[in-house]
Steps between C-alpha positions, in 0.01 A plus 500: 500500500353754257731779389404867545437533127267203509323640806457833327352329197269302722381812682444680171298212363305492826382854432421435136269203556202522731511273802177444684377247750123490508277227636326317217135433568451179292635173644872464420613285209837330436762766435705310247435257221770258611285196565202563276712570194804290590291187561321545167833548324655192662214286372631576151843364592633294211844350467624684808450848355186710494402691187680831551232762448665776700425864406675660202620838623735727310754638747717349773706641787715319755471545876804654678633153588426375146311201643165617368403593145199734503296504177264789428325707234509877456174522303171316483287345774800360690706821491676619813538866591788650303615724786881476521613732778860375509536514117637148462268427206306251710157596641511553874227240554713236324803602708285455813391152392863394471591656834217332687571157351868534588391586854268197513781273380746631758247484785354157425814324374799666665339600831226242564680204344248381241648316202528713186272410209663427164580796274373305201491765227804630316569833333792620291698757694774647283703196386370254763174332589365563850251298707212714632153471651236666282239753617223625268301820558141475377170671568347248743196711584252278314628191685500681834831341602800665666732253326528155346782245519494270193670158493694424182708182511512197728853473639487229767324343794360693795164558661214307343541600133870579481713812462457750217673797350273803480453864409297773672241744367450828690255785447627793296401771751283375792272797447240575771258557211530144364186291543385151408176301477676164544254407777193622310491835681727785394742590774837660554787272408744598768448548874852644497616686189805675352852430624379320812309251287801452274747423775282257698403319179868458411551328837182292463553376145873442537428259783264312271795473260705358790223253585472378140867497412672401825255279691222386266129552449261362767176594334263317739610720793550835334396682819860471622630643171282809530544535876880511463495750213242726668673487840833595340344820365447617859824343621704713257275807474323532839370848417302362205209308647333365189414180689247701702254469209451137605448567872124566485456155344727339761322654798147448367411216263813292566430495875121471467448234232855386427512639146774523408672262741876482528501120515319463167820578307322737260697794357266767640559361851868589465415867449236511774724329756823678402521628859587143601835576337544784749431262789747241365763771462448612861565144619773378262620790283539432127606140558157336525370586153841462334552153651144410400583574136824307523301196616245535221785461251524135614131444426353568844169688480524856641277454808676181601837667434405794723391262776836319484698825493322641806583182692861526382544867594334459840696190597186289483301721739260645243299393198302681233192438717662670801619797295156535342354517852732787587411682180131455577543677833663794319188528284306601811721798584418739217326835474434650843587166666862537380556723804411214735821307439872562453645581157686168499165317519329660201549604139688813408234763420238278669312813606437567129349155445125433513366332811399140445142391440361223720375182339227485764377734772287363783325684782534325834165428664541333841575231572696428176576572137666282237642519149699282261757552226595267214839556336716353224884480523686826570193706572414741782164619630385702800191477723363778718279457807323811630477463877236665725538857617792552737335709770825636644607642161156526336641329189430177316804274528618308197659157501673430166630158399744446215531153347773393256541170314833335411658404169380173348609331179130430442315818409173323591595454866243670725542646846221593740484715813199489733500782755271507803498802731305474826478640850765339717382213714661266748633256239848498348404679178783749424420854603582813297752655736368810674133428422218285632465325163628159407596404146502152354687484168486165324675417173530186289876549452756589766729662242261796481545800727273757658540839666270688737475877533292678764422857397786484250765366738628142515355287774561141609281214612564367849347203675343605834606291801252293700690593817757753616823463304782477591439394857737552680571836335865614504541874422871436436426256216139552391388814320131458590259293703179418312155454654214289357199651329190450722223283364181672394649846452346713224695709252333816636609432860761694690736255665691610812818319606607547866819365661507463884734380770375212715368752754298663211713812465441626144827520300377547146173559315416556136184523293583252225184560294453126436822495298496124453860442613588654836867558574692673781870580515533472879528875568261626769291817475767665716769419243671226701587150382291236675685300766524126557189349658141387447246741349130508428338633185138577417326554168177698522243577228131584482376145529743353749829474681777241499787458744830315497854502628855482366854478631786742436850352511838665465649183352 
């Protein structure tokens, strides 16, 4: 817990440095140089130790716990602000760096249970030498990075390339005025700036240090490295929503053309799909990602490790594929659609998220419409069918279909969904419940999953009966009795269901508007439960009339 003096310092620094959160118009880029720079550095590995070309800065201060040594300059391009409100001869910004790294250590190690990375550097403190983790404050504006975790020395097995000691480079001020042309177009460096940028970057980069030093580098699936670090920013600082800079990419290009795609393992995918961390946390708490990293230390690749951990934590009931399906449904309930479901079934702040873009949008022209989707592993896309005008509401109904593919060790595995929407007929094609449309969804892999939403609300497919079911109907045991859809009915027809006694006394009547699946709960128009006996029903529409009978039993 932070002391009052530390909190006061933090609040003072908060006012000194600007903190802004503004949407960046260019496509987002990787926030940190962990994999781009770290991978290049590790290629120069020789004799177990990498050439140590860390920055040469002139001044050092220890964090309050003395675990972190913060190196900085007071003049030149890398200089920090010299403001020292508490007169301890250490710039307030440097004090804040130490405080936020101590907080990250306590939260991620002591509270969440991650293994501590090695404190591989030593400093002379009075008459003794002390092990510390080194932090360097540089002007990172030209690179456009929030921070960089550098590997230094190979210290043992783990992951795919082993475990490494490391040090971290942070920006010297996170100024909202900093800009970079790293992508060829000059743009602001930081979506979030000032103290907010400093504290989330401490959390982010320190977890990279944990990944490198405690579990090992798994460079071919760096998406899980960046997903964990980016998710932990929000996990520990929920009021700082820096991850929102990646949401436009997630809800547009990622869902339209699959770029980036979570299953490709690329680093950028980890940022874009950081909200998957929020879904995992809602299901399993902090255990899922922590146990995943513990498994990677034995050499298991991160995706496979996560799949195994989900099965372990769910007692074998769930897999990564099943959890990905649940996450995909959450993607639908954002923006104004967030109000259509309970808080437990959507992201926190889902109303702030963009609404998803549909991979394909098809207008239904009777008698049918069709569309297909092709996916790679761990990908999600959505289709939209625009149905004809609903005369009763004078609106165009929408039928949305979400399709999600499972995890596969082969990134070249392909999954296909063929969707056919048509006016309901007399066959057994599943009907979209509450409509006169049937939907045939065919896939080449049963491990995939699909969801249907009618006008933004979930809807199921039901198979219409060819006869009355159940017959006999027992109101004590059966919730509904279902009547068959007449042959030859058109989607524009009004369908009237009438229930009579054997002497043709009318007990119940409803205009079902050709709803496809006709159900009755056994309550008459007078509000009484139907009694035991034989009854007659009729179905009437513009082109015809059908008649049948059913039995009611109290047993």
